[in-house]
BASETI-506279 format. One line per 5 residues: number of its first residue (from 1); their letters; for each residue y, x, z of C-alpha. Coordinates in steps of 0.5 Angstrom, whole numbers. Layout:
residues N
NUM> a> Y:X:Z | ...
end
This chain:
residues 670
1> mkisl> 51:3:-4 | 59:5:-4 | 63:0:-8 | 70:2:-10 | 75:-5:-10
6> nwltd> 79:-2:-15 | 73:-1:-20 | 70:-8:-18 | 77:-11:-20 | 75:-9:-27
11> yvdvs> 70:-14:-27 | 71:-20:-22 | 77:-22:-18 | 77:-19:-11 | 83:-22:-8
16> lptse> 80:-24:-2 | 82:-20:5 | 77:-15:6 | 74:-18:12 | 73:-25:8
21> ladvf> 70:-21:3 | 65:-17:8 | 63:-24:10 | 62:-26:3 | 57:-20:2
26> krigl> 54:-21:8 | 52:-29:7 | 49:-27:0 | 45:-21:3 | 49:-15:2
31> pveev> 52:-14:9 | 57:-9:9 | 56:-3:14 | 62:1:13 | 69:0:11
36> ietdt> 73:6:8 | 80:6:7 | 83:12:3 | 90:13:0 | 89:9:-6
41> divld> 83:5:-5 | 78:1:-1 | 71:3:-1 | 65:-2:2 | 59:1:4
46> levts> 54:-4:2 | 46:-5:5 | 42:-6:-1 | 35:-8:-1 | 30:-4:-5
51> nrgdc> 28:-10:-9 | 35:-11:-12 | 36:-5:-16 | 41:-9:-20 | 46:-8:-14
56> lghlg> 46:-1:-14 | 52:-1:-19 | 59:-4:-19 | 57:-9:-25 | 51:-12:-21
61> varel> 55:-13:-15 | 61:-16:-19 | 56:-21:-22 | 53:-23:-15 | 60:-24:-12
66> aaatg> 62:-28:-18 | 56:-33:-17 | 58:-33:-10 | 66:-35:-11 | 66:-38:-17
71> kpfkp> 70:-33:-21 | 69:-31:-28 | 65:-25:-29 | 68:-20:-34 | 63:-14:-36
76> pqigd> 66:-8:-40 | 68:-9:-47 | 65:-4:-52 | 69:-4:-59 | 67:0:-65
81> lptds> 67:7:-64 | 68:13:-70 | 61:14:-73 | 58:19:-78 | 51:21:-80
86> kasel> 45:17:-77 | 42:18:-71 | 35:18:-74 | 37:24:-79 | 39:28:-73
91> tridv> 34:27:-68 | 27:25:-67 | 23:22:-60 | 16:23:-59 | 13:19:-53
96> ldadl> 6:21:-51 | 5:17:-45 | 8:10:-46 | 5:8:-39 | 10:13:-35
101> cpryt> 16:12:-40 | 16:5:-43 | 23:6:-47 | 27:12:-49 | 33:12:-53
106> arvir> 38:17:-55 | 45:18:-58 | 48:24:-61 | 55:25:-61 | 58:31:-65
111> gvkvg> 65:35:-65 | 66:33:-57 | 71:38:-53 | 69:39:-46 | 74:39:-41
116> pspaw> 76:35:-35 | 76:28:-34 | 82:23:-33 | 85:22:-27 | 83:15:-26
121> mverl> 75:17:-27 | 75:23:-22 | 79:18:-17 | 73:13:-18 | 67:18:-18
126> eavgm> 70:21:-11 | 71:14:-8 | 64:13:-8 | 62:20:-6 | 61:24:-13
131> rsinn> 64:30:-15 | 67:31:-22 | 64:36:-26 | 67:35:-33 | 68:29:-38
136> ivdat> 61:29:-41 | 57:29:-34 | 62:25:-31 | 62:19:-36 | 54:19:-35
141> nyvlm> 55:19:-28 | 61:13:-28 | 56:9:-32 | 50:11:-27 | 55:8:-22
146> eysqp> 57:2:-26 | 51:0:-30 | 46:3:-24 | 43:6:-31 | 42:13:-30
151> lhsfd> 43:17:-36 | 43:25:-38 | 47:29:-43 | 43:35:-46 | 47:40:-50
156> ydkld> 44:38:-57 | 44:45:-60 | 40:48:-54 | 34:43:-56 | 29:47:-60
161> enriv> 28:43:-67 | 34:38:-64 | 28:33:-62 | 25:30:-55 | 18:30:-53
166> vrrat> 16:26:-47 | 10:28:-44 | 6:30:-38 | 7:37:-36 | 2:42:-37
171> ggemm> -1:46:-31 | 3:53:-30 | 10:50:-33 | 16:52:-30 | 23:50:-30
176> vside> 30:51:-27 | 33:45:-25 | 41:44:-26 | 42:45:-18 | 38:52:-20
181> tkcel> 31:50:-16 | 25:53:-19 | 20:48:-21 | 13:49:-21 | 10:43:-26
186> ddsml> 3:40:-26 | 0:35:-30 | 2:29:-26 | 9:30:-27 | 13:27:-33
191> viada> 18:31:-37 | 23:31:-42 | 21:37:-47 | 24:39:-54 | 19:42:-59
196> rkpva> 18:48:-54 | 19:47:-47 | 21:42:-41 | 28:41:-41 | 28:36:-36
201> iagvm> 24:32:-30 | 24:25:-32 | 28:21:-28 | 29:26:-23 | 34:32:-26
206> gglnt> 36:35:-32 | 34:43:-33 | 39:48:-33 | 38:51:-40 | 40:45:-44
211> evaes> 46:43:-39 | 53:41:-42 | 57:47:-41 | 64:49:-44 | 62:51:-50
216> tvnvl> 58:45:-52 | 60:41:-58 | 54:37:-60 | 51:32:-54 | 45:28:-54
221> iesaq> 45:22:-49 | 39:20:-46 | 38:13:-43 | 31:11:-41 | 26:7:-37
226> fdpls> 21:11:-33 | 15:9:-28 | 18:8:-21 | 12:11:-18 | 11:17:-22
231> vrrts> 18:18:-21 | 18:18:-13 | 11:22:-13 | 15:27:-17 | 21:27:-13
236> rklql> 17:28:-7 | 13:33:-9 | 18:38:-12 | 23:36:-6 | 28:34:-11
241> msdsn> 33:28:-9 | 38:25:-14 | 42:19:-15 | 38:18:-21 | 31:18:-18
246> yrfer> 34:13:-13 | 35:8:-18 | 29:9:-22 | 24:8:-16 | 27:1:-15
251> gvdpv> 27:0:-23 | 32:-1:-28 | 34:-6:-33 | 30:-5:-39 | 35:-9:-44
256> aidea> 41:-6:-41 | 39:1:-43 | 42:1:-50 | 49:-2:-47 | 49:3:-42
261> slrac> 48:9:-47 | 54:6:-52 | 58:5:-46 | 57:13:-44 | 59:14:-51
266> qliva> 65:10:-51 | 68:14:-45 | 66:21:-48 | 69:19:-54 | 76:17:-50
271> sgggk> 76:23:-46 | 73:28:-51 | 73:26:-58 | 68:27:-63 | 64:22:-67
276> vaegl> 58:18:-65 | 52:18:-70 | 51:11:-73 | 45:8:-69 | 40:9:-64
281> vdvwa> 34:12:-64 | 29:8:-59 | 22:8:-57 | 20:2:-54 | 13:1:-53
286> kphtp> 13:-6:-51 | 20:-10:-52 | 22:-14:-46 | 20:-22:-46 | 24:-26:-41
291> akvam> 20:-30:-36 | 20:-37:-35 | 20:-40:-28 | 21:-47:-26 | 24:-50:-20
296> rpkrc> 23:-57:-17 | 30:-59:-14 | 26:-64:-9 | 22:-58:-7 | 28:-54:-6
301> dtvlg> 31:-59:-1 | 24:-59:3 | 24:-52:4 | 31:-51:6 | 31:-57:10
306> ieipp> 38:-60:7 | 39:-64:1 | 43:-60:-4 | 45:-64:-10 | 41:-62:-17
311> grqee> 48:-61:-20 | 50:-56:-15 | 43:-53:-15 | 44:-52:-23 | 51:-49:-22
316> ilagl> 48:-44:-17 | 42:-42:-22 | 47:-42:-28 | 52:-38:-24 | 47:-33:-23
321> glapv> 45:-32:-30 | 39:-36:-30 | 40:-41:-36 | 37:-47:-32 | 34:-52:-37
326> raddd> 32:-59:-35 | 25:-61:-36 | 24:-68:-33 | 25:-67:-26 | 25:-59:-26
331> fvcti> 29:-54:-28 | 26:-48:-32 | 30:-42:-32 | 30:-36:-36 | 30:-30:-32
336> psyra> 34:-24:-34 | 32:-17:-35 | 36:-15:-29 | 33:-19:-24 | 25:-17:-24
341> dlsre> 25:-19:-17 | 25:-27:-19 | 18:-29:-21 | 16:-35:-17 | 19:-42:-15
346> idlie> 20:-40:-8 | 25:-34:-11 | 29:-39:-14 | 30:-43:-8 | 32:-37:-4
351> evgri> 37:-36:-9 | 40:-43:-9 | 40:-42:-1 | 43:-35:-1 | 49:-37:-5
356> hgydk> 50:-44:-2 | 50:-41:4 | 45:-41:10 | 50:-42:15 | 50:-49:12
361> ipvgg> 43:-50:15 | 44:-54:21 | 41:-51:28 | 37:-55:32 | 37:-56:39
366> qvtha> 30:-56:41 | 24:-53:37 | 17:-56:40 | 10:-55:38 | 3:-57:40
371> vagdt> 0:-52:45 | -7:-51:43 | -12:-48:48 | -17:-42:46 | -22:-43:41
376> latri> -29:-41:42 | -28:-35:37 | -22:-33:40 | -25:-33:47 | -31:-29:44
381> rrmag> -27:-24:41 | -23:-23:47 | -30:-22:51 | -32:-17:46 | -26:-13:46
386> ealam> -27:-13:54 | -34:-11:53 | -33:-5:48 | -27:-2:52 | -31:-2:58
391> agfde> -36:2:54 | -31:7:52 | -28:5:45 | -21:4:43 | -19:-2:39
396> avtft> -16:0:32 | -12:-5:28 | -12:-2:21 | -9:-4:14 | -13:-9:9
401> fvdda> -13:-5:3 | -17:1:1 | -18:5:-5 | -23:4:-11 | -26:11:-9
406> eaelf> -27:9:-2 | -30:2:-4 | -35:5:-9 | -37:10:-3 | -40:4:1
411> gharh> -44:2:-5 | -39:-4:-7 | -38:-2:-15 | -35:-9:-16 | -29:-11:-11
416> vtvdk> -23:-15:-11 | -17:-12:-13 | -9:-14:-13 | -5:-14:-19 | -4:-7:-21
421> ltrkt> 3:-9:-22 | 4:-11:-15 | 1:-5:-12 | -1:1:-16 | -5:5:-10
426> snvlr> -10:2:-5 | -10:-4:-8 | -17:-6:-6 | -19:-11:-1 | -24:-8:3
431> ptllp> -31:-10:3 | -32:-7:10 | -28:-4:16 | -31:2:16 | -27:6:11
436> sllaa> -21:4:15 | -24:6:21 | -26:13:18 | -19:14:16 | -16:13:23
441> cksnq> -21:18:26 | -18:23:21 | -11:21:23 | -14:23:30 | -17:29:28
446> dvgnd> -11:31:25 | -7:31:31 | -12:34:35 | -16:29:38 | -23:30:35
451> eaclf> -26:25:40 | -26:18:37 | -29:12:39 | -26:6:35 | -28:-1:34
456> eiaac> -24:-7:30 | -26:-14:29 | -22:-17:23 | -24:-20:16 | -27:-16:10
461> fpaae> -28:-18:3 | -34:-16:-1 | -34:-19:-8 | -38:-25:-9 | -45:-25:-11
466> gegqg> -46:-27:-18 | -43:-27:-25 | -36:-30:-27 | -29:-28:-27 | -24:-31:-22
471> rlpde> -29:-32:-16 | -27:-32:-9 | -29:-26:-5 | -34:-27:1 | -29:-27:6
476> ytela> -32:-26:13 | -30:-23:20 | -34:-16:21 | -35:-12:28 | -34:-5:26
481> mistd> -35:1:30 | -35:9:29 | -36:14:34 | -36:22:35 | -41:21:40
486> dllel> -49:21:39 | -52:15:35 | -55:13:41 | -49:12:45 | -46:8:39
491> rgale> -53:3:39 | -52:3:47 | -45:0:46 | -47:-5:41 | -53:-7:46
496> tlvqr> -48:-8:52 | -44:-12:47 | -49:-17:45 | -52:-17:52 | -45:-19:55
501> lapqa> -44:-25:49 | -51:-27:48 | -56:-25:54 | -62:-29:51 | -61:-26:44
506> sltvs> -65:-20:42 | -62:-14:38 | -67:-10:35 | -66:-5:29 | -71:-3:23
511> phahp> -70:3:19 | -67:2:12 | -63:6:7 | -56:4:7 | -52:7:1
516> hlaag> -46:10:6 | -51:12:12 | -55:19:12 | -62:18:10 | -67:18:16
521> rsatv> -61:16:20 | -60:9:18 | -62:2:20 | -61:-5:19 | -59:-9:25
526> lldgk> -63:-15:27 | -60:-21:32 | -66:-25:34 | -70:-23:27 | -64:-24:22
531> aigai> -60:-18:19 | -53:-18:21 | -51:-11:19 | -53:-4:19 | -52:2:24
536> gqvse> -53:10:23 | -50:17:22 | -45:17:16 | -47:21:10 | -45:28:9
541> kiqhh> -42:25:2 | -37:20:6 | -36:25:12 | -33:30:6 | -29:25:3
546> ygler> -25:24:9 | -25:31:11 | -28:29:18 | -31:35:22 | -36:32:27
551> piaaa> -42:28:25 | -40:20:26 | -44:15:28 | -42:8:25 | -44:1:25
556> avkfq> -42:-6:22 | -44:-13:23 | -42:-20:22 | -39:-23:28 | -40:-30:26
561> plida> -48:-29:28 | -45:-26:35 | -41:-32:36 | -47:-37:34 | -51:-34:39
566> aqlvr> -46:-33:45 | -47:-36:52 | -41:-38:55 | -44:-41:61 | -45:-36:67
571> tyepl> -51:-35:70 | -54:-31:76 | -60:-29:79 | -61:-26:86 | -61:-18:87
576> prfpa> -68:-15:88 | -70:-14:95 | -75:-9:93 | -74:-2:90 | -77:-1:83
581> vrrdl> -82:4:81 | -80:8:75 | -85:12:70 | -83:16:64 | -89:17:59
586> siivd> -88:23:54 | -93:20:48 | -95:25:43 | -96:21:36 | -96:22:29
591> epvtw> -90:23:25 | -90:17:21 | -90:12:28 | -84:9:29 | -80:7:36
596> qqlse> -80:0:34 | -88:0:33 | -89:3:40 | -84:-2:43 | -87:-8:40
601> aiagi> -94:-5:42 | -92:-4:49 | -88:-11:49 | -95:-14:47 | -98:-12:53
606> dqplr> -98:-18:58 | -95:-14:65 | -91:-19:69 | -89:-13:74 | -86:-9:68
611> qvmdy> -78:-11:68 | -75:-5:63 | -78:-1:57 | -73:4:55 | -73:9:49
616> vttyr> -71:16:52 | -72:22:47 | -76:25:41 | -78:32:41 | -81:36:36
621> gkpvp> -84:43:37 | -89:47:41 | -93:46:44 | -93:39:40 | -98:40:34
626> agrks> -94:40:27 | -94:33:24 | -94:30:31 | -88:28:35 | -87:27:43
631> vtval> -83:20:44 | -81:19:51 | -81:12:54 | -78:10:61 | -82:4:64
636> eyraa> -80:0:71 | -84:-4:75 | -82:-9:81 | -85:-14:85 | -80:-20:88
641> drtlr> -84:-21:94 | -86:-13:96 | -86:-6:95 | -91:-4:90 | -96:1:91
646> geevd> -97:7:86 | -104:5:85 | -102:-2:82 | -97:2:78 | -102:7:75
651> sqvee> -106:2:73 | -101:-2:69 | -99:5:66 | -106:6:64 | -107:0:61
656> ilaal> -101:2:56 | -104:9:55 | -110:6:53 | -107:1:48 | -103:6:45
661> rkdfs> -109:11:44 | -113:5:41 | -107:3:36 | -104:10:34 | -109:16:37
666> aelra> -103:17:42 | -104:23:47 | -101:23:54 | -97:30:54 | -98:34:60
end
């Protein structure tokens, strides 16, 4: 933000040397990035944070400087202006979307003469990087740089029916902006229209067909407040940038809208003559109610680490325009409309520290803290990451928030959200990590990496069970995995992880429907018989939502049961001295028979020599009869004291086949 010292002097004493003035600005959070000296002025380029929209104008900066130096703040004085008629008789405003336009005002000036601006105004505008257009447009730009309130001037006689309609654009509407850009509008964009057509893009730029020209005699001055997010989206979609949208995106003072409009009228009448229609046409959906915030002086001292006398604290708060009032031992401040960034006690404490001077907080020679060793959970988390990395998975660190639609896709109709005033999009605390990982998978796909195996261990926040407002979410740590490889590979990685953490635990899966997983490719994950999560193929609906081209296997389990089952004591056993004998059996069974049933039947047969039983594959098709399938299982046998003979293993296998024939009418596939 470029600030002219000549201009700033109108509102506050800036007699300090430039270097000292730069130090003051740095101390109060407005560091000077560059000092530019011209023939007649000195311009300071200040760095202004996005939450301080009030400092994007000379008045806001002057108010800060006055508070920091104790000098009086002198805002411009607007006296009586020549008037005729009534504004309400000359124009009308219809706001059809109050959410996107909380306040819209209009004033009318008749009988103006368009011409060049006074030299002093041209000099000041050029000093801060603005080009002089004419006395009408320059006056609105002057107020923009003075109040940080964007204004727009319409040729009143070019407005159909001389009225304003604030509405969303309809699909297919076109408008040419004042920089001659052809804008194709849609219904996501707010426009300023007359009775027939759009004449400006709300908060971004005016239209060419109603701009003030040399022939203009009557002017309508717009001063309004628009939704910051709507302005930002429209500006980016149309690729139109302006000083106006830069300020609207950071928020404007809803109360000063009237004063800024009147100030523009004062400047226009002074340079172009004319008379201002009496009154203001004002559509204000919800007039501003000042917030009250309390601050405890002792708490301020504790947070800042120094003692600041309560009288000094009160002086600082008053100097910032916060009107502190003592209530017992606290200060209760009335937050002015231009300081929307102040809403909590800690904000007021920061203001006191900022103006008092952070340089007055002593710097200690040493900082000490107790060193704590790894907790059990930390060690297990690290082991889990190592195991999954060895299985070919990369760890992802994703954002905690998702959209409403994403939460509902995963079967969470009720979810925990933050206030939409604080965060308007992606404001749902994720009920599971899977939406975040799928979004990461899509990002990889978009840059050409269509093979992704990702995992994350982090908190998720499903809504608490039961009714009642204000219930805290059931926060817990979740392990989530996604893979573009086969589902078996994903399950194998999960089993490897459990074997690494808890070799004595039993991980099984049980077929079960889950809303985010494909029918027939979905199961519940069980650890020692207790459900801890789900595994399966992501449903087509979710895959389409994220625009993923390859099938995705996914798993999400609670991490705490793995911590509880973990065995960190190292154990070992000697390597086997004698070879194993492997048998692969392809068993034909009826279609409804599951692998879980077969594995449980085989496990129920007491065979001390059998050491491994693994699922291999399932086959359907010729020559297997319709309604049946072939399931292949791998068996390994080993003796600790000798090499097994084939006859011994064959008898063990025959025992298994006999049991399967009896229980499932199984046949050995030739």
